KOLFIKOL-486204 format. One record per residue (C-alpha): x, y, z; residue in three letters; residue number from 0. Coordinates in Angstrom, 3 decimals. Each point is the difference from the previous one (the first is absolute). Layout:
REM residues N
        c1        c2        c3  residuo  num
         X         Y         Z      ala  NUM
...
REM end
This chain:
REM residues 315
        c1        c2        c3  residuo  num
   -65.886  -142.349  -110.263      unk    0
     1.461     1.406    -3.201      unk    1
    -1.067     3.534    -0.961      unk    2
     0.449     1.080    -3.632      unk    3
     1.650     3.241    -1.085      unk    4
    -3.367     1.685    -0.475      unk    5
    -1.093    -1.095     3.462      unk    6
     3.160     1.372     1.585      unk    7
    -0.473     3.295    -1.819      unk    8
    -3.596     0.358     1.223      unk    9
     1.027    -0.777     3.571      unk   10
     2.796     2.581    -0.233      unk   11
    -2.443     2.643    -1.236      unk   12
    -2.357    -0.773     2.878      unk   13
     2.765     0.369     2.580      unk   14
     1.295     3.194    -1.632      unk   15
    -3.416     1.637     0.024      unk   16
    -0.551    -0.929     3.637      unk   17
     3.376     1.391     1.051      unk   18
    -0.425     3.283    -1.897      unk   19
    -3.366     0.610     1.651      unk   20
     0.703    -1.401     3.478      unk   21
    -2.145    -3.040    -0.748      unk   22
    -3.254     1.969    -0.451      unk   23
    -1.410     0.967    -3.378      unk   24
    -1.301     3.531    -0.315      unk   25
    -3.308    -1.186    -1.446      unk   26
    -1.924    -3.268    -0.026      unk   27
    -2.057    -0.090    -3.203      unk   28
    -2.967    -2.368     0.294      unk   29
    -1.658    -1.345    -3.144      unk   30
    -3.180    -2.105     0.363      unk   31
    -0.332    -2.296    -3.013      unk   32
    -3.079    -1.743    -1.339      unk   33
    -0.605    -1.311    -3.519      unk   34
     2.102     2.593    -1.881      unk   35
     2.695    -2.036    -1.759      unk   36
    -0.127     2.126    -3.184      unk   37
     0.220     3.360     1.789      unk   38
     2.342    -1.032     2.806      unk   39
     3.388     0.400    -1.793      unk   40
    -0.609     3.695    -0.712      unk   41
    -0.783     0.607     3.676      unk   42
     3.012    -1.956     1.270      unk   43
     2.391     1.633    -2.484      unk   44
    -1.093     3.472     1.125      unk   45
     0.628    -0.883     3.655      unk   46
     3.320    -1.782    -0.525      unk   47
     1.367     2.915    -2.055      unk   48
    -0.679     2.619     2.679      unk   49
     2.770     2.579     0.398      unk   50
    -0.218    -0.618     3.751      unk   51
     1.904    -3.255     0.373      unk   52
    -0.384    -0.678     3.733      unk   53
    -3.391    -1.687    -0.246      unk   54
    -1.517    -3.394     0.647      unk   55
    -2.706    -1.261    -2.320      unk   56
    -2.593    -2.247     1.627      unk   57
    -2.359    -1.698    -2.454      unk   58
    -2.950    -1.905     1.432      unk   59
    -1.736    -2.367    -2.385      unk   60
    -3.559    -0.227     1.286      unk   61
    -0.941    -3.393    -1.394      unk   62
     0.207     0.979    -3.680      unk   63
    -1.623    -2.565    -2.336      unk   64
     2.264     1.025    -2.905      unk   65
     3.808    -0.013    -0.367      unk   66
     0.611     3.120     2.104      unk   67
     1.926    -1.973     2.638      unk   68
     2.298    -1.474    -2.659      unk   69
     0.736     3.516    -1.294      unk   70
     0.818     1.116     3.548      unk   71
     2.331    -2.948     0.604      unk   72
     1.890     0.742    -3.200      unk   73
     0.558     3.624     1.040      unk   74
     0.921    -1.083     3.528      unk   75
     2.818    -2.176    -1.344      unk   76
     1.561     3.035    -1.682      unk   77
    -0.738     2.759     2.533      unk   78
     1.626    -0.354     3.452      unk   79
    -2.172     2.743     1.550      unk   80
    -3.193    -1.877    -0.819      unk   81
    -1.937    -2.365     2.261      unk   82
    -2.977    -2.029    -1.231      unk   83
    -2.705    -1.335     2.311      unk   84
    -2.825    -2.291    -1.125      unk   85
    -3.220    -0.301     1.985      unk   86
    -3.627    -1.035    -0.290      unk   87
    -2.258     2.790    -1.230      unk   88
    -0.702     2.717     2.585      unk   89
    -0.702     2.767    -2.522      unk   90
     2.141     3.063    -0.361      unk   91
    -0.170     1.084     3.624      unk   92
     1.157    -3.387     1.231      unk   93
     2.879    -0.063    -2.478      unk   94
     1.154     3.456     1.070      unk   95
    -0.201    -0.980     3.671      unk   96
     2.190    -3.028    -0.673      unk   97
     2.559     2.253    -1.656      unk   98
    -0.110     2.471     2.876      unk   99
     0.557    -2.857     2.427      unk  100
     3.425    -0.812    -1.459      unk  101
     1.027     3.535    -1.036      unk  102
     3.176     1.408     1.554      unk  103
     0.275     3.370    -1.759      unk  104
    -0.070     3.381     1.675      unk  105
    -2.948     0.910    -2.228      unk  106
    -2.644    -2.077    -1.782      unk  107
    -1.441     0.502    -3.478      unk  108
    -2.630    -1.892    -1.994      unk  109
    -0.144    -0.681    -3.736      unk  110
    -2.840    -1.919    -1.636      unk  111
     1.180    -2.686    -2.385      unk  112
    -1.813     1.356    -3.066      unk  113
     1.451     3.522     0.450      unk  114
     3.489     1.505    -0.234      unk  115
     2.016     2.927     1.374      unk  116
     2.436     2.646    -1.231      unk  117
     3.723    -0.872     0.309      unk  118
     0.616     2.628     2.720      unk  119
    -3.305    -0.605     1.748      unk  120
     1.232    -1.373     3.314      unk  121
     3.171     2.061     0.107      unk  122
    -2.006     3.238    -0.119      unk  123
    -2.565    -1.191     2.531      unk  124
     2.677    -1.231     2.392      unk  125
     2.151     3.124    -0.275      unk  126
    -3.017     2.261     0.585      unk  127
    -1.132    -2.009     3.029      unk  128
     3.483     0.060     1.532      unk  129
     0.627     3.676    -0.752      unk  130
    -3.231     0.993     1.774      unk  131
     0.115    -2.722     2.683      unk  132
    -3.449    -1.044    -1.200      unk  133
    -1.942    -3.188     0.738      unk  134
    -1.477    -0.031    -3.499      unk  135
     0.806     1.262    -3.495      unk  136
    -2.586     0.283    -2.769      unk  137
     0.442     0.458    -3.754      unk  138
    -2.073     0.156    -3.181      unk  139
    -1.874    -2.709    -1.890      unk  140
    -0.417    -0.297    -3.754      unk  141
    -2.908    -2.179    -1.086      unk  142
     0.280    -1.838    -3.309      unk  143
    -3.196    -1.276    -1.616      unk  144
    -0.096    -1.106    -3.636      unk  145
     1.173     3.105    -1.903      unk  146
    -0.762     2.387     2.852      unk  147
     2.563     1.208     2.522      unk  148
    -0.835     2.373     2.844      unk  149
     1.331     1.172     3.343      unk  150
    -1.903    -1.427     2.949      unk  151
     2.285     1.896     2.387      unk  152
     2.751     2.521    -0.678      unk  153
     2.141     2.168     2.266      unk  154
     1.875     3.078    -1.160      unk  155
     2.327     0.343     2.965      unk  156
     1.490    -1.587     3.097      unk  157
    -2.213     1.128     2.897      unk  158
    -0.503    -1.269     3.548      unk  159
    -3.385    -0.490     1.678      unk  160
    -0.559    -0.902     3.643      unk  161
    -3.547     1.143     0.890      unk  162
    -2.532    -2.851    -0.296      unk  163
    -2.397     1.737    -2.373      unk  164
     2.759     1.177    -2.325      unk  165
     1.556    -3.485    -0.083      unk  166
    -3.263    -1.499    -1.236      unk  167
    -0.588     2.825    -2.483      unk  168
     3.457    -0.246    -1.559      unk  169
    -0.540    -3.757    -0.464      unk  170
    -3.486     0.670    -1.445      unk  171
    -1.583    -2.287     2.598      unk  172
    -2.856    -0.383    -0.542      unk  173
    -0.725    -1.111    -2.672      unk  174
     3.436    -1.434    -0.847      unk  175
     1.638    -2.549     2.306      unk  176
     3.054    -0.968    -2.011      unk  177
     2.598    -1.937     2.021      unk  178
     2.418    -0.312    -2.916      unk  179
     1.103     3.608    -0.598      unk  180
     1.254     0.361     3.557      unk  181
     3.028    -0.931     2.078      unk  182
    -0.559    -0.970     3.649      unk  183
     2.402    -0.013     2.937      unk  184
    -0.116    -3.643     1.103      unk  185
     0.381     0.905     3.678      unk  186
    -3.095     2.217    -0.245      unk  187
    -2.062    -2.867    -1.442      unk  188
     1.227    -2.433     2.649      unk  189
    -0.529     2.334     2.961      unk  190
    -3.583     0.662    -1.093      unk  191
    -0.755    -3.624    -1.031      unk  192
    -1.024     1.155    -3.476      unk  193
    -0.669    -2.934    -2.317      unk  194
    -2.415    -0.874    -2.807      unk  195
    -3.299    -1.803     0.334      unk  196
     0.302    -3.516    -1.452      unk  197
    -2.432    -1.935    -2.211      unk  198
    -1.741     3.286    -0.874      unk  199
    -0.262     2.391    -2.905      unk  200
     0.683     3.731     0.514      unk  201
     2.428    -0.856     2.777      unk  202
     2.032     3.118    -0.787      unk  203
    -2.587     2.449     1.425      unk  204
     0.660    -0.834     3.647      unk  205
     3.749    -0.452    -0.430      unk  206
     0.589     3.322    -1.738      unk  207
    -2.287     2.013     2.274      unk  208
     1.658    -1.414     3.138      unk  209
     3.493     0.597    -1.385      unk  210
    -0.745     3.599    -0.977      unk  211
    -1.444     0.736     3.429      unk  212
     2.901    -1.659     1.851      unk  213
     2.755     1.660    -2.037      unk  214
     1.640     2.928     1.782      unk  215
     0.401     1.630    -3.405      unk  216
    -0.336    -0.690    -3.720      unk  217
     2.263     1.470    -2.675      unk  218
    -1.051     0.360    -3.638      unk  219
     2.471    -0.958    -2.732      unk  220
    -0.122     1.473    -3.542      unk  221
     1.454    -1.248    -3.293      unk  222
    -0.238    -3.763     0.472      unk  223
    -3.046    -2.196    -0.518      unk  224
    -1.744    -3.250     0.755      unk  225
    -1.497    -1.412    -3.215      unk  226
    -3.421    -1.515     0.587      unk  227
    -1.041    -2.323    -2.824      unk  228
    -3.744    -0.411    -0.364      unk  229
    -0.697    -3.719     0.063      unk  230
    -3.608    -0.982    -0.585      unk  231
     0.754    -3.494     1.290      unk  232
     1.354     1.159     3.374      unk  233
    -1.842    -1.098     3.132      unk  234
    -1.660     3.379     0.539      unk  235
    -0.617     1.005    -3.628      unk  236
    -1.490    -3.334    -1.040      unk  237
    -3.739    -0.753     0.214      unk  238
    -1.723     1.391     3.071      unk  239
    -1.329    -2.540     2.490      unk  240
    -1.991     0.217     3.219      unk  241
     3.229    -0.698     1.890      unk  242
     1.762     2.959    -1.640      unk  243
    -2.971     2.267     0.709      unk  244
    -0.075    -1.121     3.625      unk  245
     3.756     0.483     0.433      unk  246
    -0.139     3.472    -1.560      unk  247
    -2.898     0.963     2.257      unk  248
     1.871    -1.280     3.066      unk  249
     3.186     1.846    -0.961      unk  250
    -1.665     3.322    -0.782      unk  251
    -2.281    -0.159     3.030      unk  252
     3.020    -0.784     2.161      unk  253
     1.825     3.060    -1.319      unk  254
    -2.947     2.319     0.674      unk  255
    -0.095    -1.265     3.588      unk  256
     3.806     0.276     0.259      unk  257
    -0.143     3.629    -1.138      unk  258
    -2.867     0.877     2.342      unk  259
     1.775    -1.497     3.033      unk  260
     3.119     2.064    -0.722      unk  261
    -1.718     3.235    -0.932      unk  262
     1.122    -0.108    -3.635      unk  263
    -1.942     2.085    -2.507      unk  264
    -1.029    -1.909    -3.135      unk  265
    -2.258     1.002    -2.918      unk  266
    -3.719    -0.257     0.732      unk  267
    -0.513    -2.144    -3.094      unk  268
     2.392    -2.619     1.376      unk  269
    -2.060    -0.436     3.165      unk  270
    -2.674    -1.687    -2.113      unk  271
     1.182    -3.601    -0.450      unk  272
    -1.309    -2.333    -2.701      unk  273
    -1.372    -3.195     1.523      unk  274
    -1.262    -1.798    -3.092      unk  275
    -0.291     0.520    -3.772      unk  276
    -2.481    -1.803    -2.219      unk  277
     0.923     0.081    -3.681      unk  278
    -1.226    -1.392    -3.286      unk  279
     2.259    -0.054    -3.070      unk  280
     2.209     2.670     1.508      unk  281
    -2.909     2.302     0.891      unk  282
    -0.539     0.883     3.673      unk  283
    -3.649    -0.787     0.777      unk  284
     0.098     0.453     3.756      unk  285
     2.610     1.214     2.478      unk  286
    -0.207    -0.237     3.770      unk  287
     2.004     2.680     1.846      unk  288
     0.479     0.452     3.717      unk  289
     0.640     3.094     2.098      unk  290
    -0.480     0.698     3.704      unk  291
    -1.431    -3.483     0.458      unk  292
    -2.679     0.430    -2.686      unk  293
    -0.066    -1.979    -3.226      unk  294
    -1.688     1.530    -3.029      unk  295
    -1.047    -1.958    -3.105      unk  296
     0.435     2.205    -3.094      unk  297
    -1.459    -0.956    -3.381      unk  298
     2.674     0.474    -2.695      unk  299
     2.067     1.568     2.822      unk  300
    -2.209     3.092    -0.383      unk  301
    -3.495    -0.476     1.410      unk  302
    -0.382    -0.931     3.703      unk  303
    -2.748    -2.603     0.319      unk  304
     0.548    -1.509     3.450      unk  305
     1.986     0.622     3.171      unk  306
     0.701    -2.032     3.111      unk  307
     2.208     0.321     3.072      unk  308
     2.762    -2.584     0.142      unk  309
     0.235    -1.549     3.462      unk  310
     3.607    -1.062    -0.689      unk  311
     1.285     3.373    -1.113      unk  312
     1.468     2.743     2.157      unk  313
     0.547     2.449    -2.881      unk  314
REM end
């Protein structure tokens, strides 16, 4: 088999990177991809240009109907640290699990394919985690929506947290269960069998809560950010369906039970879980909320008009 000059160069770079890092990348960056061909290059460019070079980039195309896979293949031909996997649609959780299954890095990070990250993002998270011997590192998020930019999370210093309650508070869980602004020790995830739910929306609630609880410590990292791009066509932000409502109810109910079993203190308001929403032209007509096994029907989410005990609930 004849290998061209470019092919030889790419193979040399692969071997060099493996030798300089004893064959193991410092971080496996997993990018689930679905129907984002126009936004994908910005995401990939931000990951490839990271100041931390010892990374592997695992992109999982989750059955995209557009040209996302073709974009990935083009980048893969040029970037020796990149691996592209194509699979039938399993939703975001299934795509991330596939990436985790082939990851070899010491740590694991997640980037959504319509977002991007600062150039020193993973270098600062990795250095903080190593310096504090921490299972997780957490940094800020900047949310971009139309002409509005705001901080969803921001840390002013590098601080270590090991007590369960403080770990959840510093990650603002609940209500936020962001998997993307965190770095996870891969061994910690494997030893605790922490994976994502597949074929479900809001799969990040269980994953993040289990990871935070299992981590021996979490370190906060200032001055570098994950850039969350509001996408009205994303799977969660697009039109609400009964399936999305059911998955959100299951995820939030599961977290309340998870917290109760482990003696975690959470806000009283979060213990009331929305079971169903009935809307008309964007106006909430009726909302059904559940707490302590009792479902309450509230007109306009204000006036209680009916209540009933749910035989399936243990809240």
